[in-house]
N, C-alpha and C positions, 0 to 999 in steps of 0.2 A: 700981160698983153695977149697971150695966146687965148686966155679965157674970154677976153673982150671980143676978139676977132670971131671966135666960135659963136658967141652970143649974137653978134651982128649977122653972121651967116644964118643962124636959126631964125632971127627976126625977118631977114629977107625971104627965107623959105616960107614963113608963115604969111607974109604979105603977098607973095606970089600966089600961094594957094588961095588966099582970100580973093584976089583979083580974078583968078581962073574960076573960082566958085561963083562970083558975081556974073561973069560972062556966061557961064553955063546956065545959070538961073534966068538971066534975061533972054537968052536964046530959047530956052525951053518953053513949051506950050503950057504945061501945068507947073507954074513956078513954085507953089508951096510944097508939093511933094518932092520935086527935084531939089529944092533948097535944103530940105531935110536930108536927102540922100547925099548931096554934096558935102553938107556939114559933117555927116557921119564919116564919109570917106576922108575928108580933110582932117578930122580928129584922129582917125586911125593913122593917117600918114604922118601927122604931127607927132603922135606917140612914137612911131617907128623912127622918125628923124631924131627925136630927143633921145631915145634909147641909144641909137647909133652914135649920136654926137656926145652923149653924156659919158659913155664908157671910157673914151680916151681922157676926158676931163677928170673922171674919178681916179684913173690910173695916175694921171699927172699930179693930182692933189695928194694921193697916197704916198708919193715918192718923197 
């Protein structure tokens, strides 16, 4: 159950980042450059979130 809840939280975080990314790109003047930048930032944030979220999961699984 804990793992499912964490996965749901990660999925929500990814969806929120995608929504924010779309909002930023639609507001931006030069959408193509900004979309790439937002994607790069989003990917970095996703990696950081996954690393942060995955470490307790791994500890939980190792027990």
